[in-house]
N, CA, C, O and the ligand as a Tripos MOL2 file, in Angstrom:
@<TRIPOS>MOLECULE
protein
  225   223    57     0     0
PROTEIN
NO_CHARGES

@<TRIPOS>ATOM
      1 N          57.8190  139.0630  194.5390 N.3       1 MET1
      2 CA         58.0360  138.0940  193.4780 C.3       1 MET1
      3 C          58.8600  136.9350  194.0310 C.2       1 MET1
      4 O          59.8870  137.1370  194.6780 O.2       1 MET1
      5 N          58.4070  135.7640  193.7740 N.am      2 SER2
      6 CA         59.1620  134.6130  194.2440 C.3       2 SER2
      7 C          59.7300  133.8500  193.0580 C.2       2 SER2
      8 O          59.1550  133.8190  191.9700 O.2       2 SER2
      9 N          60.8310  133.2610  193.2990 N.am      3 THR3
     10 CA         61.4430  132.4400  192.2620 C.3       3 THR3
     11 C          61.6000  131.0300  192.8000 C.2       3 THR3
     12 O          61.6450  130.7980  194.0080 O.2       3 THR3
     13 N          61.6800  130.1210  191.8860 N.am      4 ARG4
     14 CA         61.9310  128.7640  192.3470 C.3       4 ARG4
     15 C          63.0780  128.1720  191.5490 C.2       4 ARG4
     16 O          63.4080  128.6200  190.4510 O.2       4 ARG4
     17 N          63.6570  127.1740  192.1300 N.am      5 MET5
     18 CA         64.7730  126.5120  191.4800 C.3       5 MET5
     19 C          64.2810  125.2160  190.8670 C.2       5 MET5
     20 O          63.6130  124.4120  191.5180 O.2       5 MET5
     21 N          64.6180  125.0350  189.6230 N.am      6 VAL6
     22 CA         64.2540  123.8010  188.9380 C.3       6 VAL6
     23 C          65.5420  123.1040  188.5220 C.2       6 VAL6
     24 O          66.2750  123.5850  187.6580 O.2       6 VAL6
     25 N          65.7960  121.9910  189.1380 N.am      7 ILE7
     26 CA         67.0090  121.2500  188.8000 C.3       7 ILE7
     27 C          66.8680  120.6600  187.4090 C.2       7 ILE7
     28 O          65.8750  120.0120  187.0790 O.2       7 ILE7
     29 N          67.8600  120.8980  186.6280 N.am      8 ARG8
     30 CA         67.8110  120.4100  185.2550 C.3       8 ARG8
     31 C          67.8200  118.8850  185.2390 C.2       8 ARG8
     32 O          68.6530  118.2610  185.8950 O.2       8 ARG8
     33 N          66.9000  118.2860  184.4950 N.am      9 PRO9
     34 CA         66.8280  116.8240  184.4450 C.3       9 PRO9
     35 C          68.0710  116.1970  183.8310 C.2       9 PRO9
     36 O          68.3970  115.0410  184.0970 O.2       9 PRO9
     37 N          68.7530  116.9730  183.0130 N.am     10 ASP10
     38 CA         69.9550  116.4350  182.3730 C.3      10 ASP10
     39 C          71.2160  116.8220  183.1320 C.2      10 ASP10
     40 O          72.3320  116.6830  182.6310 O.2      10 ASP10
     41 N          71.0150  117.3070  184.3420 N.am     11 SER11
     42 CA         72.1530  117.7490  185.1340 C.3      11 SER11
     43 C          73.0270  116.5780  185.5630 C.2      11 SER11
     44 O          72.5420  115.5500  186.0350 O.2      11 SER11
     45 N          74.3050  116.7620  185.3870 N.am     12 THR12
     46 CA         75.2490  115.7670  185.8910 C.3      12 THR12
     47 C          75.7400  116.2410  187.2590 C.2      12 THR12
     48 O          76.2810  117.3400  187.3750 O.2      12 THR12
     49 N          75.5560  115.4310  188.2800 N.am     13 PRO13
     50 CA         75.9800  115.8670  189.6120 C.3      13 PRO13
     51 C          77.4750  116.1450  189.6700 C.2      13 PRO13
     52 O          78.2910  115.4050  189.1210 O.2      13 PRO13
     53 N          77.8010  117.2140  190.3380 N.am     14 LEU14
     54 CA         79.1960  117.5840  190.5160 C.3      14 LEU14
     55 C          79.5640  117.4240  191.9810 C.2      14 LEU14
     56 O          78.7010  117.3210  192.8530 O.2      14 LEU14
     57 N          80.8420  117.4070  192.2230 N.am     15 LYS15
     58 CA         81.2760  117.2570  193.6090 C.3      15 LYS15
     59 C          81.1630  118.5910  194.3380 C.2      15 LYS15
     60 O          81.6450  119.6230  193.8710 O.2      15 LYS15
     61 N          80.5170  118.5380  195.4860 N.am     16 CYS16
     62 CA         80.3530  119.7420  196.2960 C.3      16 CYS16
     63 C          81.6380  120.0120  197.0620 C.2      16 CYS16
     64 O          82.1970  119.1170  197.6970 O.2      16 CYS16
     65 N          82.0990  121.2500  196.9960 N.am     17 GLU17
     66 CA         83.3540  121.5660  197.6950 C.3      17 GLU17
     67 C          83.1270  121.7840  199.1790 C.2      17 GLU17
     68 O          84.0890  121.8790  199.9410 O.2      17 GLU17
     69 N          81.8810  121.8640  199.6000 N.am     18 ILE18
     70 CA         81.5910  122.0950  201.0150 C.3      18 ILE18
     71 C          81.4990  120.7730  201.7760 C.2      18 ILE18
     72 O          82.1750  120.5890  202.7890 O.2      18 ILE18
     73 N          80.6590  119.8490  201.2860 N.am     19 CYS19
     74 CA         80.4400  118.6100  202.0360 C.3      19 CYS19
     75 C          81.1340  117.4100  201.3990 C.2      19 CYS19
     76 O          81.2110  116.3420  202.0060 O.2      19 CYS19
     77 N          81.6370  117.5820  200.1790 N.am     20 GLY20
     78 CA         82.3770  116.5010  199.5510 C.3      20 GLY20
     79 C          81.5070  115.4630  198.8560 C.2      20 GLY20
     80 O          82.0290  114.5220  198.2590 O.2      20 GLY20
     81 N          80.1740  115.6230  198.9240 N.am     21 GLN21
     82 CA         79.2780  114.6880  198.2520 C.3      21 GLN21
     83 C          79.1540  115.0550  196.7760 C.2      21 GLN21
     84 O          79.2720  116.2200  196.3980 O.2      21 GLN21
     85 N          78.9170  114.0480  195.9590 N.am     22 THR22
     86 CA         78.6640  114.3270  194.5480 C.3      22 THR22
     87 C          77.1790  114.6120  194.3890 C.2      22 THR22
     88 O          76.4200  113.7830  193.8870 O.2      22 THR22
     89 N          76.7860  115.7890  194.8220 N.am     23 ALA23
     90 CA         75.3600  116.1220  194.8890 C.3      23 ALA23
     91 C          75.0840  117.5480  194.4440 C.2      23 ALA23
     92 O          74.0250  118.1000  194.7410 O.2      23 ALA23
     93 N          76.0180  118.1360  193.7430 N.am     24 LEU24
     94 CA         75.8010  119.4890  193.2290 C.3      24 LEU24
     95 C          75.0730  119.4080  191.8990 C.2      24 LEU24
     96 O          75.5420  118.7630  190.9610 O.2      24 LEU24
     97 N          73.9310  120.0620  191.8240 N.am     25 HIS25
     98 CA         73.1620  120.0530  190.5910 C.3      25 HIS25
     99 C          73.0040  121.4640  190.0560 C.2      25 HIS25
    100 O          72.9210  122.4310  190.8130 O.2      25 HIS25
    101 N          72.9660  121.5600  188.7480 N.am     26 VAL26
    102 CA         72.6800  122.8410  188.1230 C.3      26 VAL26
    103 C          71.1760  123.0330  188.1010 C.2      26 VAL26
    104 O          70.4400  122.1500  187.6610 O.2      26 VAL26
    105 N          70.7190  124.1770  188.5720 N.am     27 ALA27
    106 CA         69.2960  124.4620  188.5800 C.3      27 ALA27
    107 C          69.0300  125.7900  187.8810 C.2      27 ALA27
    108 O          69.8560  126.7030  187.8970 O.2      27 ALA27
    109 N          67.8590  125.8670  187.2680 N.am     28 ARG28
    110 CA         67.4460  127.1200  186.6530 C.3      28 ARG28
    111 C          66.6330  127.9100  187.6540 C.2      28 ARG28
    112 O          65.8490  127.3330  188.4080 O.2      28 ARG28
    113 N          66.8040  129.2130  187.6740 N.am     29 LEU29
    114 CA         65.9840  130.0790  188.5110 C.3      29 LEU29
    115 C          64.8180  130.5700  187.6670 C.2      29 LEU29
    116 O          65.0110  131.2600  186.6660 O.2      29 LEU29
    117 N          63.6140  130.2100  188.0740 N.am     30 VAL30
    118 CA         62.4300  130.5070  187.2820 C.3      30 VAL30
    119 C          61.4710  131.3540  188.1070 C.2      30 VAL30
    120 O          61.2150  131.0610  189.2750 O.2      30 VAL30
    121 N          60.9470  132.4040  187.4890 N.am     31 THR31
    122 CA         59.9750  133.2480  188.1760 C.3      31 THR31
    123 C          58.5910  132.6110  188.1060 C.2      31 THR31
    124 O          58.3850  131.6030  187.4300 O.2      31 THR31
    125 N          57.6470  133.2220  188.8220 N.am     32 GLU32
    126 CA         56.2730  132.7030  188.8010 C.3      32 GLU32
    127 C          55.6880  132.7080  187.3960 C.2      32 GLU32
    128 O          54.8850  131.8440  187.0420 O.2      32 GLU32
    129 N          56.0940  133.6800  186.6100 N.am     33 GLY33
    130 CA         55.5900  133.7630  185.2550 C.3      33 GLY33
    131 C          56.2380  132.7890  184.2960 C.2      33 GLY33
    132 O          55.8440  132.6960  183.1340 O.2      33 GLY33
    133 N          57.2250  132.0690  184.7780 N.am     34 GLY34
    134 CA         57.8650  131.0630  183.9340 C.3      34 GLY34
    135 C          59.1200  131.5490  183.2490 C.2      34 GLY34
    136 O          59.7320  130.8200  182.4680 O.2      34 GLY34
    137 N          59.5070  132.7880  183.5410 N.am     35 GLY35
    138 CA         60.7160  133.3030  182.9130 C.3      35 GLY35
    139 C          61.9670  132.8060  183.6160 C.2      35 GLY35
    140 O          62.0100  132.6890  184.8410 O.2      35 GLY35
    141 N          62.9660  132.5220  182.8290 N.am     36 GLU36
    142 CA         64.2260  132.0720  183.4130 C.3      36 GLU36
    143 C          65.1300  133.2700  183.6370 C.2      36 GLU36
    144 O          65.4070  134.0330  182.7110 O.2      36 GLU36
    145 N          65.5890  133.4310  184.8720 N.am     37 ILE37
    146 CA         66.3870  134.6200  185.1720 C.3      37 ILE37
    147 C          67.8330  134.2900  185.4900 C.2      37 ILE37
    148 O          68.6430  135.1880  185.7230 O.2      37 ILE37
    149 N          68.1510  133.0370  185.5010 N.am     38 GLY38
    150 CA         69.5450  132.7140  185.7670 C.3      38 GLY38
    151 C          69.6970  131.2720  186.1550 C.2      38 GLY38
    152 O          68.7520  130.4850  186.1130 O.2      38 GLY38
    153 N          70.8910  130.9490  186.5290 N.am     39 GLN39
    154 CA         71.1610  129.5850  186.9430 C.3      39 GLN39
    155 C          71.8940  129.6030  188.2670 C.2      39 GLN39
    156 O          72.5650  130.5750  188.6160 O.2      39 GLN39
    157 N          71.7550  128.5360  188.9790 N.am     40 THR40
    158 CA         72.4610  128.3950  190.2300 C.3      40 THR40
    159 C          72.9030  126.9520  190.3470 C.2      40 THR40
    160 O          72.3780  126.0770  189.6580 O.2      40 THR40
    161 N          73.8470  126.7060  191.1990 N.am     41 VAL41
    162 CA         74.1690  125.3180  191.5140 C.3      41 VAL41
    163 C          73.7910  125.0890  192.9690 C.2      41 VAL41
    164 O          74.0800  125.9090  193.8400 O.2      41 VAL41
    165 N          73.1520  123.9790  193.2090 N.am     42 VAL42
    166 CA         72.6810  123.6870  194.5550 C.3      42 VAL42
    167 C          73.0970  122.2720  194.9240 C.2      42 VAL42
    168 O          73.0380  121.3500  194.1100 O.2      42 VAL42
    169 N          73.5180  122.1300  196.1690 N.am     43 CYS43
    170 CA         73.8740  120.8070  196.6740 C.3      43 CYS43
    171 C          72.6570  120.2320  197.3880 C.2      43 CYS43
    172 O          72.1220  120.8400  198.3150 O.2      43 CYS43
    173 N          72.2300  119.0610  196.9470 N.am     44 THR44
    174 CA         71.0490  118.4710  197.5660 C.3      44 THR44
    175 C          71.4080  117.7800  198.8800 C.2      44 THR44
    176 O          70.5240  117.2830  199.5780 O.2      44 THR44
    177 N          72.6670  117.7450  199.2140 N.am     45 SER45
    178 CA         73.0890  117.1220  200.4670 C.3      45 SER45
    179 C          73.1790  118.1430  201.5970 C.2      45 SER45
    180 O          72.5560  117.9700  202.6440 O.2      45 SER45
    181 N          73.9570  119.2100  201.3860 N.am     46 CYS46
    182 CA         74.1580  120.1750  202.4710 C.3      46 CYS46
    183 C          73.4290  121.4910  202.2180 C.2      46 CYS46
    184 O          73.4920  122.4090  203.0350 O.2      46 CYS46
    185 N          72.7310  121.5790  201.0750 N.am     47 ARG47
    186 CA         71.9400  122.7750  200.7410 C.3      47 ARG47
    187 C          72.7850  123.9920  200.4070 C.2      47 ARG47
    188 O          72.2720  125.1050  200.2870 O.2      47 ARG47
    189 N          74.0660  123.7740  200.2600 N.am     48 HIS48
    190 CA         74.9010  124.8820  199.8150 C.3      48 HIS48
    191 C          74.4790  125.2760  198.4080 C.2      48 HIS48
    192 O          74.1960  124.4190  197.5710 O.2      48 HIS48
    193 N          74.4400  126.5360  198.1630 N.am     49 ARG49
    194 CA         74.1460  126.9630  196.7970 C.3      49 ARG49
    195 C          74.9690  128.1840  196.4250 C.2      49 ARG49
    196 O          75.3520  128.9870  197.2750 O.2      49 ARG49
    197 N          75.2220  128.2980  195.1570 N.am     50 ARG50
    198 CA         75.8910  129.5050  194.6970 C.3      50 ARG50
    199 C          75.4040  129.8410  193.3090 C.2      50 ARG50
    200 O          74.9730  128.9840  192.5370 O.2      50 ARG50
    201 N          75.4870  131.0830  193.0350 N.am     51 ARG51
    202 CA         75.0020  131.5940  191.7710 C.3      51 ARG51
    203 C          76.0400  131.3690  190.6910 C.2      51 ARG51
    204 O          77.2390  131.4920  190.9410 O.2      51 ARG51
    205 N          75.5950  131.0460  189.5150 N.am     52 VAL52
    206 CA         76.5000  130.9850  188.3870 C.3      52 VAL52
    207 C          76.0430  131.9980  187.3510 C.2      52 VAL52
    208 O          74.8490  132.1710  187.1060 O.2      52 VAL52
    209 N          76.9960  132.6450  186.7640 N.am     53 ASP53
    210 CA         76.6720  133.6200  185.7230 C.3      53 ASP53
    211 C          76.5100  132.8900  184.4000 C.2      53 ASP53
    212 O          77.1580  131.8730  184.1520 O.2      53 ASP53
    213 N          75.6660  133.4070  183.5850 N.am     54 ASN54
    214 CA         75.4930  132.8270  182.2630 C.3      54 ASN54
    215 C          76.6400  133.2690  181.3720 C.2      54 ASN54
    216 O          76.6520  134.3790  180.8410 O.2      54 ASN54
    217 N          77.5710  132.3980  181.2300 N.am     55 GLU55
    218 CA         78.6940  132.7060  180.3580 C.3      55 GLU55
    219 C          78.7770  131.6500  179.2690 C.2      55 GLU55
    220 O          78.5740  130.4600  179.5150 O.2      55 GLU55
    221 N          79.0680  132.0940  178.0990 N.am     56 ARG56
    222 CA         79.1440  131.1630  176.9750 C.3      56 ARG56
    223 C          80.5880  131.0760  176.5070 C.2      56 ARG56
    224 O          80.8890  130.3450  175.5640 O.2      56 ARG56
    225 ZN         77.2700  119.9080  199.7420 Zn       57 ZN57
@<TRIPOS>BOND
     1     1     2 1
     2     2     3 1
     3     3     4 2
     4     3     5 am
     5     5     6 1
     6     6     7 1
     7     7     8 2
     8     7     9 am
     9     9    10 1
    10    10    11 1
    11    11    12 2
    12    11    13 am
    13    13    14 1
    14    14    15 1
    15    15    16 2
    16    15    17 am
    17    17    18 1
    18    18    19 1
    19    19    20 2
    20    19    21 am
    21    21    22 1
    22    22    23 1
    23    23    24 2
    24    23    25 am
    25    25    26 1
    26    26    27 1
    27    27    28 2
    28    27    29 am
    29    29    30 1
    30    30    31 1
    31    31    32 2
    32    31    33 am
    33    33    34 1
    34    34    35 1
    35    35    36 2
    36    35    37 am
    37    37    38 1
    38    38    39 1
    39    39    40 2
    40    39    41 am
    41    41    42 1
    42    42    43 1
    43    43    44 2
    44    43    45 am
    45    45    46 1
    46    46    47 1
    47    47    48 2
    48    47    49 am
    49    49    50 1
    50    50    51 1
    51    51    52 2
    52    51    53 am
    53    53    54 1
    54    54    55 1
    55    55    56 2
    56    55    57 am
    57    57    58 1
    58    58    59 1
    59    59    60 2
    60    59    61 am
    61    61    62 1
    62    62    63 1
    63    63    64 2
    64    63    65 am
    65    65    66 1
    66    66    67 1
    67    67    68 2
    68    67    69 am
    69    69    70 1
    70    70    71 1
    71    71    72 2
    72    71    73 am
    73    73    74 1
    74    74    75 1
    75    75    76 2
    76    75    77 am
    77    77    78 1
    78    78    79 1
    79    79    80 2
    80    79    81 am
    81    81    82 1
    82    82    83 1
    83    83    84 2
    84    83    85 am
    85    85    86 1
    86    86    87 1
    87    87    88 2
    88    87    89 am
    89    89    90 1
    90    90    91 1
    91    91    92 2
    92    91    93 am
    93    93    94 1
    94    94    95 1
    95    95    96 2
    96    95    97 am
    97    97    98 1
    98    98    99 1
    99    99   100 2
   100    99   101 am
   101   101   102 1
   102   102   103 1
   103   103   104 2
   104   103   105 am
   105   105   106 1
   106   106   107 1
   107   107   108 2
   108   107   109 am
   109   109   110 1
   110   110   111 1
   111   111   112 2
   112   111   113 am
   113   113   114 1
   114   114   115 1
   115   115   116 2
   116   115   117 am
   117   117   118 1
   118   118   119 1
   119   119   120 2
   120   119   121 am
   121   121   122 1
   122   122   123 1
   123   123   124 2
   124   123   125 am
   125   125   126 1
   126   126   127 1
   127   127   128 2
   128   127   129 am
   129   129   130 1
   130   130   131 1
   131   131   132 2
   132   131   133 am
   133   133   134 1
   134   134   135 1
   135   135   136 2
   136   135   137 am
   137   137   138 1
   138   138   139 1
   139   139   140 2
   140   139   141 am
   141   141   142 1
   142   142   143 1
   143   143   144 2
   144   143   145 am
   145   145   146 1
   146   146   147 1
   147   147   148 2
   148   147   149 am
   149   149   150 1
   150   150   151 1
   151   151   152 2
   152   151   153 am
   153   153   154 1
   154   154   155 1
   155   155   156 2
   156   155   157 am
   157   157   158 1
   158   158   159 1
   159   159   160 2
   160   159   161 am
   161   161   162 1
   162   162   163 1
   163   163   164 2
   164   163   165 am
   165   165   166 1
   166   166   167 1
   167   167   168 2
   168   167   169 am
   169   169   170 1
   170   170   171 1
   171   171   172 2
   172   171   173 am
   173   173   174 1
   174   174   175 1
   175   175   176 2
   176   175   177 am
   177   177   178 1
   178   178   179 1
   179   179   180 2
   180   179   181 am
   181   181   182 1
   182   182   183 1
   183   183   184 2
   184   183   185 am
   185   185   186 1
   186   186   187 1
   187   187   188 2
   188   187   189 am
   189   189   190 1
   190   190   191 1
   191   191   192 2
   192   191   193 am
   193   193   194 1
   194   194   195 1
   195   195   196 2
   196   195   197 am
   197   197   198 1
   198   198   199 1
   199   199   200 2
   200   199   201 am
   201   201   202 1
   202   202   203 1
   203   203   204 2
   204   203   205 am
   205   205   206 1
   206   206   207 1
   207   207   208 2
   208   207   209 am
   209   209   210 1
   210   210   211 1
   211   211   212 2
   212   211   213 am
   213   213   214 1
   214   214   215 1
   215   215   216 2
   216   215   217 am
   217   217   218 1
   218   218   219 1
   219   219   220 2
   220   219   221 am
   221   221   222 1
   222   222   223 1
   223   223   224 2
@<TRIPOS>SUBSTRUCTURE
     1 MET1         2 RESIDUE 1 A MET
     2 SER2         6 RESIDUE 1 A SER
     3 THR3        10 RESIDUE 1 A THR
     4 ARG4        14 RESIDUE 1 A ARG
     5 MET5        18 RESIDUE 1 A MET
     6 VAL6        22 RESIDUE 1 A VAL
     7 ILE7        26 RESIDUE 1 A ILE
     8 ARG8        30 RESIDUE 1 A ARG
     9 PRO9        34 RESIDUE 1 A PRO
    10 ASP10       38 RESIDUE 1 A ASP
    11 SER11       42 RESIDUE 1 A SER
    12 THR12       46 RESIDUE 1 A THR
    13 PRO13       50 RESIDUE 1 A PRO
    14 LEU14       54 RESIDUE 1 A LEU
    15 LYS15       58 RESIDUE 1 A LYS
    16 CYS16       62 RESIDUE 1 A CYS
    17 GLU17       66 RESIDUE 1 A GLU
    18 ILE18       70 RESIDUE 1 A ILE
    19 CYS19       74 RESIDUE 1 A CYS
    20 GLY20       78 RESIDUE 1 A GLY
    21 GLN21       82 RESIDUE 1 A GLN
    22 THR22       86 RESIDUE 1 A THR
    23 ALA23       90 RESIDUE 1 A ALA
    24 LEU24       94 RESIDUE 1 A LEU
    25 HIS25       98 RESIDUE 1 A HIS
    26 VAL26      102 RESIDUE 1 A VAL
    27 ALA27      106 RESIDUE 1 A ALA
    28 ARG28      110 RESIDUE 1 A ARG
    29 LEU29      114 RESIDUE 1 A LEU
    30 VAL30      118 RESIDUE 1 A VAL
    31 THR31      122 RESIDUE 1 A THR
    32 GLU32      126 RESIDUE 1 A GLU
    33 GLY33      130 RESIDUE 1 A GLY
    34 GLY34      134 RESIDUE 1 A GLY
    35 GLY35      138 RESIDUE 1 A GLY
    36 GLU36      142 RESIDUE 1 A GLU
    37 ILE37      146 RESIDUE 1 A ILE
    38 GLY38      150 RESIDUE 1 A GLY
    39 GLN39      154 RESIDUE 1 A GLN
    40 THR40      158 RESIDUE 1 A THR
    41 VAL41      162 RESIDUE 1 A VAL
    42 VAL42      166 RESIDUE 1 A VAL
    43 CYS43      170 RESIDUE 1 A CYS
    44 THR44      174 RESIDUE 1 A THR
    45 SER45      178 RESIDUE 1 A SER
    46 CYS46      182 RESIDUE 1 A CYS
    47 ARG47      186 RESIDUE 1 A ARG
    48 HIS48      190 RESIDUE 1 A HIS
    49 ARG49      194 RESIDUE 1 A ARG
    50 ARG50      198 RESIDUE 1 A ARG
    51 ARG51      202 RESIDUE 1 A ARG
    52 VAL52      206 RESIDUE 1 A VAL
    53 ASP53      210 RESIDUE 1 A ASP
    54 ASN54      214 RESIDUE 1 A ASN
    55 GLU55      218 RESIDUE 1 A GLU
    56 ARG56      222 RESIDUE 1 A ARG
    57 ZN57       225 GROUP 0 **** ****
């Protein structure tokens, strides 16, 4: 099973703590079937990513 990351269009870029660029985006993790299984933040500059838990 493969998942893909879909960067939210309404995402506000955050500052990446690794490279210092304001390029951290919130992305949804989506399966092939279209189900959302979680969220991650990914830096489009240095490709650093980390998982975020769904907390309300
Ligand atoms: Zn970065």
